[in-house]
TORNURO-744708 format. One line per 4 residues: their letters; for each residue x, y negated, z negated of C-alpha. Coordinates in steps of 0.25 Angstrom, whole numbers. Layout:
// TORNURO-744708
a	X/Y/Z | ...
This chain:
// TORNURO-744708
xxxx	-779/675/126 | -791/670/119 | -805/673/123 | -816/663/120
xxxx	-829/665/114 | -839/658/123 | -854/655/121 | -863/652/133
xxxx	-877/646/130 | -887/650/140 | -888/661/150 | -894/654/162
xxxx	-886/650/175 | -875/643/168 | -873/653/157 | -873/664/167
xxxx	-862/657/176 | -854/654/163 | -855/669/158 | -851/674/172
xxxx	-839/664/173 | -834/669/159 | -834/683/163 | -827/681/176
xxxx	-816/673/169 | -814/685/159 | -821/678/146 | -829/689/139
xxxx	-833/683/125 | -845/674/129 | -859/674/125 | -871/669/133
xxxx	-882/664/123 | -895/664/130 | -908/660/122 | -917/667/131
xxxx	-918/682/135 | -912/682/149 | -903/675/158 | -907/664/168
xxxx	-909/651/160 | -919/641/167 | -922/652/177 | -926/661/166
xxxx	-934/651/159 | -942/646/171 | -952/655/177 | -963/646/182
xxxx	-970/649/195 | -963/645/208 | -949/643/201 | -938/642/212
xxxx	-924/637/212 | -922/625/221 | -908/629/225 | -906/640/235
xxxx	-904/654/229 | -891/657/236 | -885/644/230 | -892/646/216
xxxx	-883/657/212 | -869/660/206 | -858/662/216 | -853/674/208
xxxx	-867/681/210 | -873/678/224 | -886/684/225 | -890/691/238
xxxx	-904/694/233 | -911/680/232 | -925/681/237 | -927/667/243
xxxx	-920/654/246 | -924/648/233 | -925/658/222 | -936/659/212
xxxx	-933/658/197 | -935/673/193 | -925/677/204 | -914/667/199
xxxx	-916/671/185 | -914/686/189 | -902/682/197 | -896/675/185
xxxx	-899/686/175 | -893/696/185 | -880/688/187 | -879/688/172
xxxx	-880/703/171 | -871/706/183 | -860/697/177 | -861/704/164
xxxx	-866/693/155 | -876/701/148 | -866/706/138 | -863/691/135
xxxx	-877/686/134 | -885/684/121 | -900/682/125 | -910/676/114
xxxx	-898/669/108 | -901/654/108 | -889/645/105 | -894/633/96
xxxx	-881/627/92 | -866/626/95 | -856/619/86 | -841/617/88
xxxx	-832/620/76 | -817/623/74 | -818/637/78 | -827/635/90
xxxx	-841/634/94 | -852/639/84 | -864/643/92 | -877/645/84
xxxx	-889/653/89 | -904/651/86 | -903/663/76 | -892/656/68
xxxx	-881/665/73 | -868/657/75 | -856/662/84 | -843/655/87
xxxx	-838/653/101 | -826/646/108 | -834/640/119 | -849/636/121
xxxx	-855/635/135 | -869/629/136 | -876/635/148 | -890/630/144
xxxx	-893/623/157 | -902/611/157 | -916/616/162 | -921/624/150
xxxx	-927/614/140 | -942/612/145 | -946/597/146 | -960/597/140
xxxx	-967/583/144 | -973/575/133 | -987/574/139 | -998/570/129
xxxx	-1007/582/126 | -998/593/132 | -1000/601/120 | -1015/600/121
xxxx	-1016/607/134 | -1023/620/131 | -1018/628/143 | -1004/634/145
xxxx	-993/623/146 | -980/628/150 | -967/622/155 | -962/627/168
xxxx	-949/633/161 | -958/641/151 | -968/647/161 | -978/656/154
xxxx	-981/667/163 | -992/672/153 | -1001/660/158 | -1010/664/169
xxxx	-1011/654/180 | -1023/660/187 | -1034/650/189 | -1027/639/181
xxxx	-1025/625/184 | -1010/622/182 | -1004/608/179 | -989/606/183
xxxx	-982/594/176 | -969/591/184 | -965/590/198 | -950/594/198
xxxx	-945/607/204 | -953/615/194 | -966/608/196 | -966/609/211
xxxx	-962/624/210 | -974/626/200 | -984/619/209 | -979/626/221
xxxx	-980/640/215 | -994/637/208 | -1001/631/220 | -1011/641/225
xxxx	-1009/650/213 | -1018/642/203 | -1031/634/206 | -1024/621/203
xxxx	-1010/615/201 | -1009/601/196 | -995/595/197 | -993/583/188
xxxx	-982/574/195 | -974/563/188 | -964/561/199 | -964/567/213
xxxx	-953/575/218 | -945/576/231 | -947/590/237 | -936/596/245
xxxx	-942/606/255 | -936/620/256 | -940/634/261 | -939/645/251
xxxx	-937/657/260 | -935/672/255 | -923/680/258 | -926/692/266
xxxx	-921/706/262 | -912/706/274 | -906/693/269 | -903/699/255
xxxx	-896/711/262 | -887/702/270 | -883/694/257 | -881/707/250
xxxx	-872/712/260 | -865/699/263 | -862/692/250 | -854/681/258
xxxx	-867/676/263 | -872/673/249 | -859/665/247 | -861/658/260
xxxx	-876/654/256 | -871/649/243 | -861/640/249 | -870/635/260
xxxx	-880/631/249 | -869/625/241 | -865/616/253 | -880/612/255
xxxx	-881/608/241 | -868/600/241 | -874/592/253 | -887/590/245
xxxx	-879/586/233 | -874/574/241 | -888/568/241 | -889/569/226
xxxx	-876/561/223 | -875/552/235 | -883/543/244 | -883/548/258
xxxx	-888/557/269 | -891/569/260 | -900/561/251 | -907/554/263
xxxx	-909/568/270 | -915/574/257 | -924/562/255 | -929/564/270
xxxx	-931/579/268 | -940/577/255 | -948/566/261 | -951/574/273
xxxx	-955/586/264 | -964/577/257 | -972/574/270 | -977/588/270
xxxx	-987/583/259 | -998/579/269 | -1007/571/259 | -1002/557/259
xxxx	-1006/555/244 | -1000/568/239 | -987/565/247 | -987/551/240
xxxx	-988/557/226 | -977/567/230 | -967/556/235 | -956/553/225
xxxx	-951/538/223 | -937/543/222 | -926/549/230 | -925/564/233
xxxx	-916/571/223 | -917/560/213 | -924/571/205 | -921/585/207
xxxx	-925/588/221 | -937/598/221 | -935/609/232 | -948/616/236
xxxx	-955/623/248 | -969/623/242 | -972/611/234 | -978/601/244
xxxx	-987/612/250 | -991/616/235 | -994/602/231 | -1003/600/243
xxxx	-1012/612/240 | -1026/608/235 | -1024/616/222 | -1012/607/218
xxxx	-1014/593/213 | -1003/583/211 | -1005/573/200 | -996/561/199
xxxx	-1003/553/188 | -996/555/175 | -1001/565/164 | -1008/557/153
xxxx	-1011/568/144 | -1013/583/144 | -1027/588/139 | -1031/602/134
xxxx	-1035/606/149 | -1027/597/158 | -1020/584/160 | -1025/569/161
xxxx	-1016/560/170 | -1014/545/169 | -1024/543/180 | -1035/549/170
xxxx	-1037/562/178 | -1039/575/171 | -1032/587/176 | -1038/600/171
xxxx	-1027/611/170 | -1026/625/164 | -1010/626/163 | -999/615/162
xxxx	-985/617/167 | -974/608/163 | -964/607/175 | -957/596/167
xxxx	-943/601/167 | -932/602/156 | -924/593/147 | -912/594/156
xxxx	-904/585/147 | -904/595/135 | -894/605/141 | -890/614/129
xxxx	-898/606/119 | -905/609/109 | -892/617/106 | -885/610/94
xxxx	-871/608/99 | -860/602/91 | -846/599/96 | -833/595/90
xxxx	-834/584/79 | -849/588/76 | -853/581/89 | -866/586/94
xxxx	-872/588/108 | -883/578/105 | -873/568/101 | -864/570/113
xxxx	-876/569/122 | -883/557/115 | -883/549/128 | -886/561/137
xxxx	-879/574/141 | -865/572/145 | -854/582/149 | -840/583/155
xxxx	-841/589/169 | -854/595/165 | -848/606/156 | -841/600/143
xxxx	-843/589/133 | -833/581/124 | -833/585/109 | -839/599/113
xxxx	-826/608/114 | -827/621/122 | -841/618/125 | -846/619/140
xxxx	-859/617/147 | -864/623/160 | -873/614/168 | -871/603/158
xxxx	-874/588/160 | -870/582/173 | -869/596/180 | -873/596/195
xxxx	-886/602/194 | -897/594/202 | -900/603/213 | -887/611/212
xxxx	-887/625/208 | -883/627/193 | -877/640/197 | -866/633/204
xxxx	-864/622/193 | -863/633/182 | -853/641/190 | -844/629/191
xxxx	-845/625/177 | -842/639/172 | -829/638/180 | -825/626/172
xxxx	-829/632/159 | -821/645/162 | -809/637/165 | -809/631/151
xxxx	-811/645/145 | -799/650/152 | -790/639/147 | -795/642/133
xxxx	-792/656/134 | -778/653/137 | -777/645/125 | -776/631/132
xxxx	-786/625/123 | -795/628/111 | -806/618/114 | -809/609/126
xxxx	-819/597/128 | -819/586/137 | -815/572/132 | -825/561/130
xxxx	-817/552/140 | -818/563/151 | -833/565/148 | -836/550/148
xxxx	-828/548/161 | -835/560/168 | -849/555/164 | -846/541/168
xxxx	-842/546/182 | -855/553/183 | -863/541/178 | -856/532/189
xxxx	-859/542/200 | -874/545/196 | -880/532/203 | -876/538/216
xxxx	-884/550/214 | -899/552/218 | -903/555/204 | -902/540/201
xxxx	-910/535/212 | -923/532/204 | -930/544/198 | -931/550/184
xxxx	-926/564/183 | -921/574/173 | -907/572/179 | -906/558/172
xxxx	-900/556/159 | -902/546/148 | -894/535/156 | -902/537/168
xxxx	-891/544/176 | -892/559/181 | -885/570/172 | -880/576/185
xxxx	-867/577/192 | -867/565/201 | -859/571/212 | -859/584/221
xxxx	-859/598/214 | -847/601/222 | -839/590/215 | -844/595/202
xxxx	-839/609/205 | -825/604/209 | -825/596/196 | -829/608/187
xxxx	-820/618/194 | -807/610/193 | -797/610/182 | -801/601/170
xxxx	-793/589/168 | -786/591/154 | -788/576/151 | -803/577/151
xxxx	-803/587/139 | -799/589/124 | -792/602/124 | -790/607/110
xxxx	-779/617/109 | -780/621/95 | -786/635/94 | -799/636/87
xxx	-800/644/75 | -809/657/76 | -817/660/64
């Protein structure tokens, strides 16, 4: 029985899920290439003050590694990073992981995939799996004069802990989940926080309660409770997802909840500035138990006039006002459409990834592409992320990928890739369904692609998991049964 050589690029959530799935299926010849020095992906890179996951802890975890030790309902970034690193160690992934190994290229040739590292080293593999995620290339805004600012300027995902915030006036550019978390954390800790808002966000209220030591003991002794909590959260998110993809009561209910939450802002003018002109969930819904209280503090200022220019000591806005600052924080998100780029990937017939994605990222079932044999993605284009936990998506996709590897191991095929016809049909179906989703109801967001349609799965996450866990239809694939030569 053949044993494939497998390369996994990235050791974040999806890379860890893939590695564990391989070990459990008996595959041993695989390497996780991680350019950083530890596991965790975006939870390793993001360390800014106030970082908290917006999915409950007991749902934002792997089903094969339920954690009874979560400290609170919504876990902070360091705790999630430690959980992921612990799973990787406990599941024996350290012997398969190469830290400080940045993949810069992958080329398909007659003897398989040639993977090139930043130092020039080239290795051959039968399969390549990109687990690079989509929230790891910081988006630095093109604001005139940004490089002229003499104080510290840092993107939220590259937080500089050497910068002393004591006595400093801090400007935060951006109002998404990161911006609201930063303002909530910094309010009252520094003399002045200035939040520069381009677009207001709807805020879903919550209460982030800590778990008592007694609760942790109960979860330790009765693991079935962890499983029950996971599935209860799964049911809640399944209902919530109906509001994302269909008009109806769920969407109206969420709109009512966020509008009621906004009324907690007492000042009518501030409330007006914080009121979006689009439906709730059109952008990624912000979940917070602290933001509205923080933004009403006297030491927090909300600026809605656009930034005209950054000066040496502050910001000039379009209304002519000068805002003196000591530190600038860019909570401006990521290039979410890059995925594994800038890795130079070349498939069969010298077809490059940039050529394949000239009109925007496309994939078949979120995990494969035509002309790229034995190449898989985890959390690729049109995967069901939105407010859905990526742990669940990565587990489901790992199941599909392992099923292909098991068929390869028995000699059923040498290479596999989806057909263009199947991929075109699949993407056409998603485009046809997109207008019924909330993401196309009249806002600009990082969800939207070049064609103005969301690059998200336009149906329920449950429907995707059923699709990805079923047996693939052979007519949708090119199966090459000629054994590749091994040089």
